[in-house]
C-alpha positions in Angstrom: 27.8 11.8 -9.3 28.9 9.4 -6.7 26.2 7.3 -5.0 25.3 8.2 -1.4 24.1 5.5 0.7 23.4 4.8 4.4 22.0 7.6 6.7 23.6 10.2 4.5 21.2 9.2 1.8 18.1 9.6 4.0 19.5 12.8 5.2 20.1 14.4 1.7 16.5 13.5 0.7 15.1 15.0 3.9 17.2 18.3 3.4 15.0 19.1 0.3 12.1 21.3 1.8 9.4 20.2 -0.4 9.9 16.6 0.0 10.5 17.3 3.9 6.9 18.8 4.0 5.3 16.1 2.0 7.0 13.6 4.5 5.9 15.5 7.6 2.2 15.5 6.2 2.6 11.7 5.4 3.3 10.7 9.0 -0.1 11.7 10.6 -2.0 10.7 7.4 -0.9 7.2 7.2 -1.4 6.8 10.9 -4.9 7.8 10.4 -5.7 5.5 7.6 -4.2 2.4 9.4 -6.1 3.5 12.6 -9.3 3.7 10.5 -8.5 0.3 8.7 -8.1 -1.6 11.6 -11.4 -0.1 13.1 -13.4 -1.0 9.9 -12.2 -4.5 10.0 -12.7 -5.0 13.6 -16.1 -3.6 13.4 -16.9 -5.8 10.5 -15.8 -9.0 12.6 -17.9 -7.6 15.5 -21.0 -7.3 13.4 -20.8 -10.5 11.4 -18.1 -13.0 12.6 -17.6 -13.8 8.7 -14.3 -14.2 6.8 -16.6 -13.4 3.7 -17.4 -10.2 5.2 -13.7 -9.4 5.9 -13.1 -10.1 2.3 -15.8 -8.0 0.9 -14.7 -4.9 2.9 -11.3 -5.4 1.2 -13.1 -5.5 -2.1 -14.7 -2.3 -1.4 -11.7 -0.5 -0.2 -9.1 -1.8 -2.8 -11.1 -3.1 -5.9 -12.1 0.3 -7.2 -8.7 1.1 -8.2 -9.1 -1.7 -11.0 -11.6 0.2 -12.9 -10.7 3.8 -11.8 -6.7 3.6 -11.9 -6.1 3.6 -15.5 -8.2 6.8 -16.0 -6.7 8.4 -12.8 -3.3 7.8 -14.2 -4.2 9.4 -17.3 -5.6 12.4 -15.4 -2.4 12.6 -13.3 -0.4 12.8 -16.3 -2.3 16.2 -17.3 -3.3 18.0 -14.2 -1.7 19.6 -11.4 -0.9 16.8 -9.1 -0.6 19.1 -5.9 -4.3 20.3 -6.4 -5.4 16.8 -7.4 -4.0 15.5 -4.1 -5.7 18.2 -2.0 -9.0 17.7 -3.3 -8.8 13.9 -2.8 -7.5 14.1 0.8 -10.5 16.6 1.6 -13.0 14.1 0.1 -11.4 11.2 2.4 -11.6 13.5 5.3 -15.5 13.8 4.7 -15.8 10.1 4.2 -14.2 9.6 7.5 -16.6 12.1 9.2 -19.5 10.1 7.8 -18.2 6.9 9.4 -17.8 8.6 12.5 -21.3 10.0 12.5 -23.2 6.9 11.5 -21.2 5.1 14.3 -22.0 7.6 17.0 -25.6 7.3 16.0 -25.4 3.6 16.4 -27.2 3.1 13.1 -24.1 1.3 11.2 -24.8 -1.9 9.5 -22.3 -4.2 7.4 -24.1 -2.9 4.2 -23.8 0.8 5.1 -20.2 0.1 6.1 -19.5 -1.4 2.9 -20.8 1.6 1.0 -18.7 4.0 2.9 -15.7 1.9 2.6 -16.3 1.7 -1.2 -16.4 5.6 -1.4 -13.2 5.5 0.2 -11.7 3.1 -2.3 -13.0 5.4 -5.0 -11.3 8.4 -3.7 -8.1 6.8 -3.0 -8.2 5.3 -6.5 -7.6 8.8 -7.7 -5.3 10.0 -4.9 -2.8 7.1 -5.4 -1.4 7.8 -9.0 -1.1 11.4 -8.1 0.8 10.8 -4.7 3.2 8.2 -6.4 3.7 10.5 -9.5 4.2 13.3 -7.1 7.6 12.3 -5.5 10.0 12.8 -8.4 8.8 16.4 -8.5 9.9 17.0 -5.0 13.2 15.4 -5.1 16.4 15.2 -7.1 16.7 12.2 -9.2 20.0 11.1 -7.0 17.9 11.1 -4.1 14.8 9.3 -5.4 15.7 5.8 -4.2 16.2 7.4 -0.7 12.9 9.1 -1.1 11.0 6.1 -1.8 12.5 4.3 1.0 11.6 7.1 3.5 8.0 7.0 2.1 7.8 3.1 2.9 9.4 3.7 6.3 6.6 6.5 7.1 3.8 4.2 5.8 5.0 1.2 7.4 5.9 2.7 10.8 2.3 3.8 10.7 1.5 0.0 10.2 3.1 -0.4 13.6 1.5 2.7 15.3 -1.7 3.3 13.5 -3.2 -0.1 14.6 -1.9 0.6 18.3 -3.8 3.9 18.0 -6.8 2.4 16.6 -6.8 -0.4 19.2 -6.6 2.2 22.1 -9.2 4.4 20.7 -11.4 1.5 20.3 -10.7 0.0 23.7 -10.8 3.4 25.7 -13.3 5.5 23.6 -14.9 3.4 21.0 -14.8 2.8 17.3 -16.1 6.0 16.2 -12.9 7.9 17.5 -10.9 6.1 15.3 -12.6 7.5 12.4 -12.5 11.0 13.9 -8.7 10.5 14.3 -8.4 9.6 10.3 -10.4 12.7 9.4 -8.2 15.1 11.2 -5.1 13.3 10.0 -6.2 13.9 6.5 -6.6 17.7 7.2 -3.1 17.8 8.8 -1.8 16.4 5.3 -3.7 19.0 3.4 -2.1 21.5 5.5 1.4 20.2 4.6 0.5 20.3 1.0 -0.3 24.0 1.2 2.9 24.7 2.3 4.7 23.1 -0.7 6.3 25.5 -3.3 6.9 23.9 -6.7 6.3 24.8 -10.3 3.1 23.3 -11.8 3.9 19.4 -11.7 2.6 18.1 -15.0 4.0 16.1 -17.7 4.2 17.0 -21.1 0.7 15.6 -22.0 -0.9 18.2 -19.9 -1.8 20.3 -22.8 -3.0 17.6 -25.1 -6.9 17.2 -25.6 -9.2 15.3 -23.2 -10.4 13.1 -26.3 -6.8 11.9 -26.2 -7.3 10.0 -22.9 -8.5 6.7 -23.9 -5.6 6.3 -26.3 -3.2 7.5 -23.6 -4.5 4.8 -21.3 -4.2 2.2 -24.1 -0.4 3.6 -24.7 0.3 3.2 -21.0 -0.7 -0.5 -21.3 1.2 -1.1 -24.2 4.4 0.6 -22.9 4.2 -1.4 -19.8 3.8 -4.8 -21.5 6.4 -4.3 -23.9 9.2 -3.1 -21.3 11.2 -6.2 -20.6 11.6 -5.1 -17.0 8.5 -3.4 -16.1 6.2 -6.1 -17.5 7.8 -8.8 -15.4 8.0 -6.7 -12.5 4.1 -6.1 -12.7 3.8 -10.0 -13.0 5.7 -10.2 -9.6 3.4 -7.5 -8.0 0.2 -9.4 -9.2 0.9 -12.8 -7.9 2.3 -11.3 -4.6 -0.8 -9.1 -4.0 -3.3 -12.0 -4.8 -1.4 -14.9 -3.1 0.2 -13.1 0.0 -1.0 -9.8 0.6 -4.5 -10.8 1.5 -3.5 -12.3 4.8 -3.5 -9.0 6.3 -7.3 -8.6 5.6 -7.8 -11.8 7.7 -5.8 -10.9 10.8 -8.9 -10.1 12.7 -10.3 -13.7 12.2 -6.9 -15.0 12.9 -6.8 -13.1 16.2 -10.1 -14.0 17.4 -10.7 -17.7 16.0 -7.3 -19.0 15.8 -5.4 -17.3 18.8 -8.4 -16.2 20.9 -6.9 -12.8 21.6 -9.4 -10.3 20.7 -8.9 -6.7 19.6 -5.8 -6.3 21.7 -4.1 -9.4 19.9 -5.5 -8.2 16.5 -3.7 -4.6 16.9 -0.6 -6.2 18.0 -0.5 -8.6 14.9 -1.0 -5.7 12.7 1.4 -3.6 14.6 4.2 -6.4 14.5 3.8 -6.7 10.7 4.3 -3.0 10.6 7.4 -3.1 12.6 8.8 -5.8 10.3 7.8 -3.6 7.4 9.5 -0.4 8.9 12.7 -2.4 9.3 12.5 -3.6 5.8 11.9 0.1 4.5 14.7 1.4 6.6 17.1 -1.3 5.2 16.2 -0.4 1.5 16.3 3.5 2.1 19.5 3.4 3.8 21.1 1.7 0.5 20.4 4.8 -1.6 21.0 3.0 -4.9 18.8 0.7 -7.5 21.8 -1.5 -8.2 21.2 -5.1 -6.8 17.7 -4.2 -6.0 16.1 -6.8 -8.4 17.9 -9.7 -6.6 17.0 -8.4 -3.3 13.2 -8.4 -4.6 13.5 -11.9 -5.8 15.1 -13.4 -2.5 12.4 -11.4 -0.4 9.6 -13.5 -2.4 11.0 -16.8 -1.1 11.3 -15.1 2.3 7.7 -14.1 2.2 6.4 -17.5 1.3 8.4 -19.2 4.0 7.3 -16.9 6.8 3.7 -17.1 5.7 3.8 -21.1 5.8 5.3 -20.8 9.3 2.4 -18.2 10.3 -0.5 -20.1 8.9 0.8 -23.4 10.3 1.0 -22.7 13.9 -1.3 -22.3 16.7 1.4 -20.6 19.1 0.8 -17.1 19.3 4.7 -16.0 20.0 5.7 -17.7 17.0 3.2 -16.4 14.9 4.3 -12.8 15.9 8.0 -13.8 14.9 6.6 -15.0 11.4 4.5 -11.8 10.9 7.5 -9.6 11.6 9.3 -11.4 8.7 6.3 -11.1 6.5 6.2 -7.5 7.0 9.9 -7.2 6.2 9.5 -9.3 3.0 6.2 -7.5 1.8 8.0 -4.2 2.0 11.1 -5.3 0.3 9.2 -6.4 -2.5 6.8 -3.5 -2.5 9.3 -0.8 -2.2 11.8 -2.5 -4.5 9.3 -2.8 -7.2 8.2 0.9 -6.9 11.7 2.1 -6.8 12.8 -0.1 -9.8 9.6 1.0 -11.8 10.2 4.9 -11.0 14.0 4.4 -12.1 13.1 2.6 -15.5 10.0 4.3 -16.5 9.7 7.1 -19.3 8.8 10.3 -17.5 5.9 10.9 -19.8 4.6 7.6 -19.0 4.9 7.9 -15.3 1.5 8.5 -14.2 0.0 6.0 -16.3 2.7 3.2 -15.2 2.2 4.2 -11.6 -1.4 3.9 -11.9 -1.0 0.3 -13.0 1.3 -0.3 -10.0 -1.4 1.2 -7.9 -4.2 -0.6 -9.6 -2.7 -4.1 -9.2 -1.2 -3.1 -5.5 -4.6 -2.2 -4.4 -6.8 -4.1 -6.6 -5.3 -7.6 -6.5 -5.2 -8.0 -2.7 -9.0 -7.5 -2.9 -9.6 -10.3 -5.3 -7.2 -12.7 -3.1 -8.9 -11.3 0.2 -12.3 -12.1 -1.1 -11.3 -15.7 -2.3 -9.4 -16.4 1.0 -12.2 -15.0 3.1 -14.8 -17.2 1.4 -12.8 -20.3 1.6 -12.1 -19.4 5.2 -15.7 -19.9 5.8 -15.4 -23.5 4.9 -11.9 -24.6 5.8 -10.8 -21.9 8.4 -8.3 -19.2 8.2 -5.2 -21.0 8.0 -5.7 -23.4 4.8 -6.0 -20.3 2.2 -2.9 -18.8 3.5 -1.0 -21.9 3.2 -2.2 -22.3 -0.3 -1.3 -18.7 -1.2 2.3 -19.3 0.3 2.7 -22.4 -1.8 1.8 -20.4 -5.0 4.6 -17.9 -3.9 7.2 -20.5 -4.2 6.3 -21.1 -7.9 6.5 -17.4 -8.4 10.0 -17.3 -6.6 11.2 -20.1 -9.1 9.8 -18.1 -12.1 11.7 -14.8 -11.2 14.9 -16.4 -10.1 15.3 -17.6 -13.7 14.5 -14.1 -15.1 16.5 -12.0 -12.3 19.3 -10.9 -14.6 17.3 -9.9 -17.5 14.9 -8.0 -15.3 17.9 -6.3 -13.5 19.4 -5.1 -16.8 16.0 -3.5 -17.9 15.2 -1.8 -14.5 18.5 -0.8 -12.9 20.1 1.4 -15.5 20.1 5.1 -15.7 
């Protein structure tokens, strides 16, 4: 079949009814998630003015997937993915309701906020492998690259609009209303999922005994470690997640302490990053193919390291905004490129477990990096830790550039 690219590739993916419903549900859901995330980090900064606490909130939100992800991936390979997603979305909505209630009652403390964010992290640890493994069940294979790109555009347009919505709600009505908005967005997504009509989306592992789960988890790790392309791409994901991605958790501190711009500056910084990410997602989605994607991921690592150096080395807010736009673009080219290549190369029977590894690293590693950078920011300020992480990315780029062709051969084939 001839490869479709450009806008026709996006249109072909969205013409498929189930994927279209999934995308419509994602739009508001992701906006709610980013509005709540913006509110949580700003609330944390208001209560503590501590980089360490910002890192701890990232740990609560992101680190649970490190421990839960492998189990959740094995579960995703054996259960109805659609039902798994509905249950986790309802639980996430309840968590947002509790956040709003405690905030309205004015009884929120950093410790209580940490506990509630931890609940959210646990729920999303079960949701993520199901969400990632679900996409190939909604779309034909030839439209998969475009579908993943559309997912990225939706997610990253929400990175632009969600913080704006969160900032407006915080400034106009109060932090609690950002949590209310997120609860409603989760319920909206549940409604979209209820309209999807597909056969029971399970892999061939669905009927194997539960006692096989530990063995299946180990098989997933071995499969990923032995695959010439997947193993190296997971190394790229790990280093980017630890050394680069955590700058997002520190933006509230940058906005207030480095640039003196308050919540308006913070929401603008997150939004500009999201706009860059949206452009990157669109650029990848309209390509409609995986050929040449490995080379673009490797080049994006260099672009990300240079843009982070520019952002962390300046006190000029306007120049920092330009750098954040570029970081958003580069992060998404790397993240979506990785996900597309992994989805293309993985054995379908291993998809849930491998994508749970992707989710485990993609959510868990930034928590480790954010905690380290937040702790360092207490003593050295917010700029120095980001500069160190960007310098380490240059080393990753050198390593990946010397393995690019071998990675492409293993990841870009049918």
